[in-house]
N, C-alpha and C positions, 0 to 999 in steps of 0.2 A: 847825677843827673837834672833832676833843677833845677839847683842851686847854680851850674852853668847856665839853662835855658835863661834863669831868672836875670842871672847876668847882662848876658844875652841879649835877652831883652830891653834891656836898659839902656845900655849902650847903645843900645839901633836909634832908640825912642831919641836921646841926645846929642848922638853923630848921627840924626834922618839926613840933613846934606848930603854926604857922602855917602851913609849907605846907597841913596835914589840916583846919584849921580852912577855910583856901579853896578845898577840893574839897566838905568837906560843905556848905559856902553854897553853891558856885553849885548842886549835887545839889539843895539846897534852895530855891535863888529859881529850876531849871527846875521842880521838883515842884509848886510854886504855879501859874505861867506856864500852865503843862498842865491842872491843877482848875481852873484861872479863866477859860480863854480860851474861848472860845465853839467851836460843833465844829463841822467844813470841813465841807459842805457837797457841793465841789466832786472828783466822782467817774468823772467823761467821760470816755473816750477818743477824744482828737482825733487823728486822721494826716494834718497839714496837708499838700498838696501833694498830695494823691490826689484823685482821681478822685469815687470816694464819699464823703469828706467836704465835697466841693466840692455835692453834690446832698443832701447833710447840712442845709448851710448856707442852701441853698436853700429847703429845703425849711422851715425857722425862720424864714424872711423871709417865703415867702409863701404858709401856712398857719399863721399863729400862732397862739397856742396848745395848738396838740394837743396838748401835748409830747411832742414825737418824742424825746427821753431817757426821758422816763417807762417804770417797770420792766413788766413786762407776763407774763401768764400763761397757760397755753393746757390747758384742764382737756377731756381724753379719756376719752368715756364710752364704753361697748364694750355692748349687750345679749347677755345669759344665752344658750349653745349653742342653735340650734334659734328663737328668737327677735328678734326686728328695732327697732332703739331706734327706730323712728316703732310701734309698737306703742303702745297707749293705757297701759299702764301704766309700760312705761317710758320713754313721752312724758313721762308726770307725774312718777316719779319727776326725771329733770331740767330739767323747769321747776323743777323745788321745791328742785335744787342752786341751777339759777342767781340765784334769787329772794334764794338766803340771799348771796350771794358783790356787798355791799353795806356800803357804811364811806363816814368820811370821806374816807379817800384814793384812793379805787376814781372808779375818775373812770366806766364802765361795763361792762358784763357782756353781750356779745351773747347775744341768742336762735337755737345750734344750726338748730333745725326752718325762721328767719325767714329766714335771712345764709347759704342752701344749704352750711351745715357735716356736710349730711350724706353718706355715705360711698353707693356708688353700689349695692354692695351691701343697703345699707339695716343693715348690721347695730354704725355706728362716727358718733360724734359729737362734734363738740368746740364749747366757746364762749371765746371770747375775751377775759381780762382785763385791760385798761388802768390805768393808777394814775397818779394825779398828781403822785407822787412818784420819785425816784431809787429804785435797789430798796437799797441802804445809807440809806435814810430812811424805808424803813417800819417801823410801828410789829409790838411785839411782836401788838399786837391783829387788824393787819390780815394777818399769817403767818398765825395761827391761826386767824381766819376761813377763808382761804385752807384748812384742810388738815381744819377739819374739817367743811364742807360740805361735800370727800370719803366720809369717814372718810361718812358721810349717804348719798351716794350707794351709796357699796359695800353697808350696810345697808341698799338695799333694792332690792341682789342684783345692782345692775350694777358692771363693771370701770371703776373710774376711778380714773385715775392724770394726773399735774399733769409739767412741765414749762415752763421759760421764766425771767427773768430773777428774778423775783419770789422764784425761790427760790436762787439765787446769797447764797450766805452768804464769810465768811470762813473759812478755812482755819483749825484748831481749832485754840485754843492747846496749852501743855505739851509739847513738843517741844522744844523750848531749856530745861524745867527738865530733861529725861532727857538734853542733851548735856552740860547742866551735872557731872548727877551722873555721867556717865564722867567728864570733864574731872577731877572732885576725883580718882577711882578711880586715874585715868593722872599725877594729877601727886604723890597719895600714896607710889604707886608712884613714878616716879621720884627722886622730893627723900627718900622714908625719914620726912617731919616734918610736923605735921600744919597747922605756921607755917609753912610754906613753901609747900604746899599750896596754902592759903588763902588765899597774897597774890594769885596773878593773881584769884582767879576773885573777891576780895573787888573789886580793881582794873579788873576790866571790867564787874562786874556798876554800878559807879560809871559809869566813863564811859560804859557803856550805858544808864542812865539817865538821866546831864544831855542825849545826843544825841538819845533818842526825845521826851525829857521835853519835851523846845526844839524838835523838830519839830511836836510836838503842840500847843505855846503859839504856833507861828508859823503855824501848817496856814490857818488861816482869814484869817489875815492875806496869806500871801502866795498864797492858795488853789490847797495843797496838796491831791492826791486822799487816799483816808482808806486808802489802803494803801503812802503815801509810804515810811512809816516799817518796811518789812516786814522789805526790803535790809537797812536800816539797823541794824536790830538783828540779822539773821542775822550780818552782814561784823562787826560792830565784838563783839557777844560772842566770837566768834575771835581777831581777831586781839588786844583787846586784853589774852585769854587768854595767846594766841604773847608779844606784847611783849614785858608782863610776865616772861613764864617764861624768854625768854633772856637778861634780867637778872638775875633769880634767883640763875638756872643760872651765871651769870656771876664775882656777888657772890661765891658759894660757891668754889670753885675757885678769886676772891682769898684767899680764907681760909683756906681751901687750903693755900695758899702763906704761908704766914704773916702777914698784912698787916693792919694796924690795921681797926679794926668803917670808922671814916671811909674810911681810904685804900681799903681796898676798894671801899666805895659807889661811890665816884669813879670812881675801874678800867673798873666796873663798867659805870657811865655812862658814863664817854668810849673805850669800847672795843665793848662789845655796844648800847651808847647813838645811838650812831652807824648802827651797823645798822639798827637799828627807824628811826631817823629815813629815812633810803636805802631801805627795804624800805616804808615807812608811804607815799610820795611813790613809789610806785610803782604800790600800791594806789589812792595817789588817782590819779592820773590815769591809771590804765584807767577808772575811774570816773566822774571826771568829765567822761571820754573821750565818754561815752554817749551827750549830747548831741551827738554828729556825726549821730548815725542824727535826729535832727530826730522824736523823740516823743516830745511834753510831761511822760507818764509816765514816760515809763522817764528822759529826764533827770533828772527831779526826782525818783525814787530814787536814780538815782547818784547825786548832789551831795549830796540827805542820806545815803546812806554813808560819801561822803568824808569831810564832818563832822565823822560820829562816827570814825571812823579816827584825822581828826586828831585829836580830842581821846585815843584814845585814847595816839597817841605821847605827846601831851605830859604823858599820867599815869606812865604807861611812867618819865619821864625824870625827874620829880619825885616824883608822889604813890609812887613803889615805894621808892626810897633814904630815904622819909622813912619809911616805914609801916618798912623796913629798921630803920631806930633804934628806933624802937619795940619788935621783934624779941627786939636781941639777938641770944645766941648759938642758941636756941629754933630760929632758921630754918636752921642747920643738920642734918647728922641724928647721931643718937645716938652713933654710934662714931667720926665725925670732933669730936664735944661733949669728947671724952675723951680720943681724942687729942692726944697736945702737942703746943703751938703750929711752926707750918712741916713738922710730920709728914704725912704722904701716908698716907691711914689708908687709899686701897683701894691700896697700895703695894704689890708682889709680884704676880702678875700685871697684866696689858693685861685693858681692856675689848672686851667685843664690836666697838664704834666701829673701835680700831688693830686688831682682828683681821680687821674682812672689807676697811681701807686696806690691809690687804700683801697677803690673797689679791687685791685688784682690781692692785693693783703686781707679784705678781708675774702674771699673765692678763688683762690692758688689753687687750690685742684680745680674747680667748676671750669679756670679758665684754660691752665694747664690741655687736659683733657678733651676743653672743646680746638682748641690751636691745633693738637699734638692730628684730633683725628680730622679737620677738615684737612685740611693741608696732606694729610695721608688718602685722603678720596680722593683730594685733584690731582696726586702723583698715579692713578694708578695706570694710566693712560702709559705711563712713561715705560713699562713690562712688554708690550709691541710696536713697542723704539724700531725703526726701520733704518738703516744709516746711509746716505748719497751723496754724488754732488748730481748736483742740480746744470739740468742741458737745455737746449734751443723745448726740448715739451713742459719747461716748469714755466716757460716768458706768460707773460701776458697773454690773451686769444685775440691780440687787435694788433699784438705788435706783428711787423714781417717775419723776424725771426722766428715765433708760434707758427706763423700762415705759410711757412719754408717746409718747417717741421712735418706739419701736417697733411700737406702734399707730396712730399716724401711718402710716408705713411704710405695712404692710400695708393700711391701708383709704384713705390715697390717693396712694400712690406714694410711690415713696423722696425723690426732689428735695422734697417736701413740707412737710420740715422744713427748708425754707432758700429759701426765694423767694428773685425777684429787685425789686426797688425800680426801676426807671422813670424816673423825672423828666424830666417835657417841658417847656422853658421854651420858650417860642413866646411870648413876650413881645416878638419883634424879628417875629413871622408874622403876615401876613395874613390866614391864616384858622389861626385851634389849631385848630380841631377836627380839620378838615383835615389837620393836621399828625399830630397824634394818632393818626386813623384809621390815617394811615397805618405809625405808628413799629408799631401793630398788628399791622397783614398783615405788614409786615417782619421781625419776630416772627416772630412765627405761621409762618413758611419759616423757619427753622432747624432745625438739628439738635438734639437734645438738647429739646423743648418739647413740655415735656404737656401745659399752659392760657395762657391770659394771657385775663386780666381784661381788658371795658372801660376807659377810660380813665377816671379819678374828677378832676375839673375842680377848682379851688378857684372862691372865691367873685369874683376879680375874672375870672377865665376868660385869665389866660394863663398858667397854669402845670396840669398833669396829673402827676398820678400812677397806673403802670401796673404790674401784678402780674404775673413772671413764673415759672410753678412749673417748675422743669426736669424732667429724666428721671430722673435721678441724685443720689445723694446727695449734700450740699451737701458735702463733702470730698474728693470725685471730681475727678479731672485733667477731664472727659467737661463738670461742671459748672464747671468755671474756665475752659473751651475757652466754652464760652457765652459765656460773657458778653466773655471777650474778642471774639467773630464781634458781640456787640449792640455792644461799643463800636466794631465796625471798622465797621459798618453803619453809624455815628450820621453820618459826615464829609458821607455819599452823603446821606442825610435832610436835613441840617443846609445844604446845596445847592439841593437840590428846592422846601424849605418852609421856610427860614430861623429852623426852633427848630429849639434845642440838644439833646439828648440827653444825660443821667448816669444811669449802672447806680448801685447803691446795696442798700442794706442790710447783712443782719449778717453772708451769705455773701461781697458782695461787697468791703464792709470788713476779710472775713479775707484776701482773697485780693489787697487792695492792701497791707497788713503784712504778707502776707508776701513776697513782692514788694520792697519797700521795705526792710523788714533786710536781705533776700538786696543788694540795690542795695550797703546800705552797711554788706555785711560786711569789704571790703577792705577802704576807704578807714580804716574805723577800725582794721582791724589795723594796718595801713600807718601810723597815729598813735600808736599806743597801742608797739608793735612800737618804731615808728621812738626815739622821744619817750623807751623805760624803756634804749634798747641807749643813747644819749649818759649819759644818767644812770649808768648801767652803766661807761663809759667813765669819768667821775670818780671812781669808785667804788674799780672795779678797779686802772684807770690800765693798760690792757688791751685791747686789741682784741679779741682771739681771746676770750676771758676772756666778757665779752656778747655774742657773737656764738654762742658756744653753749649761751649759757641763753637765747638768744630757740627757735634752732632745736631743740633740749633741749624749750621749752613747747610747739613748734608741734607740734613728735614726739606730744607729753603728750595735747593738749585733739585733736588727729585721731582719734586712739589711743579717747578716753574719748567720742568723737561716735560711731563703728564700734560703740562698745560699747550708748552711746544707741540706735540702730536697730537693732542686734542682738534684744534685748529686748525696745525700746516697738514697730516699725516690722517687723519678721520674727517677731516672738514668742518668742526662743530665751528656754527657761527662761525667761516668763514666767510661769508660774505661783508661780517662787521665791519672783519679788518681787507677787507681790501684780495682773497683769497681766491684764486679763479681756480686756477688748482692744483689738488692734493698731490704729497707724494713723498719721495723718504725726509726724510730731518738729511738734512745738511751735515756731512761726517765730521766738520770741524766742528757743531753746535756742543756737545758735551762737554767735551774739552775749553773748549773758549768757554762755556759758564762756567764751567765751576775755575780758572784761573778770575779770569773777570771779577766776576760775580764773588769770588771765596776774601779776596783783595779786596774790594767795598762795601763788602757788609760787616768785614774788620774794622771802618774806622766805625760803625755803627755801635758797635761790642766795645769797641776801647774806650771813648770817648764817656757809652752811657758808660759801664761802668768804672771805670778807669773816677769818675766823680762818688760815685755808688761809695767806691773803694778808700775813696778820699776821704767822707763825711766818715765813715767807720774807724781807720784810724786816728782820728781827732775824737773819739770818745763815741760817737751817735752806736743804736743799739742796731743791729740788723735790717729790722719792715721801718726803722728810721732815717738813714741810710738810703735803702731804693723811694721812699719819695723826697730828701735828697736829690737824688742823682735825679726825677722824673721832674723835680722841680724846674732845675738849672740846667737839662738837658732835653728834656725829651720835645721842649718849640724847636729846638734849633737842628733835631737831631731828623724832627717829623721833616725843616723847611731843607735839610740836603737830602733826605731824602724824596722828598715833591720835584726837586732841583732835579734828581739824576733819572725818577721817573721821566721827566717832563724832554730831556737829552735823547733819552733814549727812543724815548716813544713818537718822537718828531721821523723818528725810520722807517717807521711801519706805512707811514703814506709813501715809500719809494715803488717806483713799477719794479725793482732789482726783487723779485722773491726771494735772495740769498739775503739781501738787505733788509728785508719788509722781516723777516726770522730769526733776524740777531735782534730789531729794533724791536721786536717782541719780547724775542727770549729774555733781554737782559733789563727791561720792563718791568715782565710780570716780576723774574726773580729777584728783581730789588722790593718790588711790593713786599713780597712772601717772607723778608728778612725783615726788612723797616717796622714795618707793622702787625705781619703777628710773632716772627719769632723774636725781636728785639725785643718790642712793647709788650707786647705778651706771655709770649713763653720764659721769655726771660726773666722779669720780673717774679712771676709765678712760681716757679722752681729756686730763685735765686731764698723766696719768702719761705718754700716748703724746708731748704736743705738748712735757714738758719746760719747758727755763727760758725755752721761747718763749711760751708761755700767757703767759708776764709782759710780751708787749713789746708796748714804744709806738717808734713814732717819735720820733723828737728831737721835730722842727718841733711835731709836736703836743702830746709834751709840757707846752713851751711856752706853749701855749694853755689848758690844759686846768686848769682851778683845784685846786692839791695840798689835799686836804680834809682828809688826811688821817685818815680812817675807821679804820686799827689805831691809831693813839694811840702810833704812831715820836715821835712829838714831846713826850712826856710824859713831864716830869719830876716828878711827887709829891714827891721831898725838896727841891727847891727852891718849893714851894707854901708855901706859910703862911696859914693861918686868915683871916689878917687884909687878908693879898692878894687873896686871893678874893672876897671883902669888897669891897672895893674896887672891883679890875675889877669884875667883877658889877654893882655898882652903874654902875659908867658907862656899859652896854652896852643 
């Protein structure tokens, strides 16, 4: 592989105009496709195989035209202190507000005084607004009407707050710009050259532009959801900068050793490019592996991000050497440009990476024990992990959604914000109404039930819906127990009446999603780690190095989950990170962190340890190889980690609890993995193992392909320009 990539790098360097033109053309085509493509309207969140989804599908069949997946809003009214909402003046104000909730996208807005939507103390009422379209399809006029009606209610002296899916909005943009700005500063400090700092940023933008534009262009055709490109943009930007950073750094090192520019570009792509290929493969495996969870939205996001990572790898292997050809010696730092060819401008004292490696080699046991104990201590809170999905109760206290949530809880009870919907399929029952009545009586006798509404049948009379209001809040364990209790009674009801009872609704769906993700975590972890283990065995031709990499990753992920639990579930340092409301950890967080962090962590492992392996196979002793790896790789890995941490940390400032949690979790996970695991634990373990670290059984060495990632077989002096062109033309 190294030989092929070496030739590819030299060819791209010489034919740089053609290579640049190809990538610019691809960007333009993707941009035109995105601009002319119709907007995707698929924003559904289906969970195949769950009872909540089965009930939802049954509702669509038996209650046609009810817009079950349409947006909804709940506007809550509270009378001034000492007054009732039913007082003539307040009642008229509520009626006027409800009358304003009209428009082409509005299905209906209920009258609180005729729909039994007034609290027992008479101080609070609400109207339910249903829409004919999904929340992502609501126009600005519809949202302005909703917000304007609330303002008019407040002008009349009422407290008016609004919640519901209609107010759900996409995360605010701009965080990626902050990440890019921080990345530019880090790259400038790392390289000491504006040109060198600009190359990774430019190629990352091109790669993300092609990837995200392609996703947008294909969204309608493939039925992709509107947020599919979110993960692709985040990951594509991070790895695009990192991969380019690795190759540019190696190119500069080759130039510093006195090689000609074309030769340096070829060797950079042949060595660092090999590491980029395998690092990219681990990321693709981790992201594509999200398909095993069998949640369509998660699968789409994973595959889209994997495609963007693939583009980032191809750009690093071809466009980077081409741009290095255009850049000339301006890609080098000023002191290097002034130095004589072959002279090491940094000669004199060892760099920080070299000094740190020598410290670890002197005290490997101390460093290893300190790193493991430290991460183990941080991981302790993970044992108390409680999973759930956020609702309006997790919103910041100053938002109208949170205020509406609290008003409903105060006026109607905590469970009113998360009612359960029972779907009674009585098509095979001889007495459908009697069966539905039996369900109502049974559920009323269960614990934690505040209210059960009478059954409402469809026109055919074979299916009914029953609303159950729990006493506990939607995210409470009591509510989850109630869902399981109802489902536990479903078997007896079916045997007695012939009717099938299904539990659905947002709360039940959240419970099912959490359970599905929890069940999929171990199989997903085994798949991703297992495949990556085999891949790393091929890269390093070792058994213990991949094993150490996998165990180190698990330690960093569990520690990161512990930090997330401590901050977002326990509330430790919550005020520092803007956490106003503690609660369950988002259900997708563990599996999301496993997939994303594993792929990104292996970037550092592959790049850092490949440099050590390269030095080892070229004759250095194990300890010397570790120092060489850190001398050449520590600075660039540190820069890559700081860039990635900065990008993810930018999301901590989001007002959305879910986005804030993802940003914090990914940032702290990359910090632990890059600086504790890869920079401390890895060299300590390799120092203790010595030559055994690179041991591979003879029988396995014959089975595994030798891909020559470290470029052992590179012989640049034997490669002519003509030979390169001819051999690549036949590939």
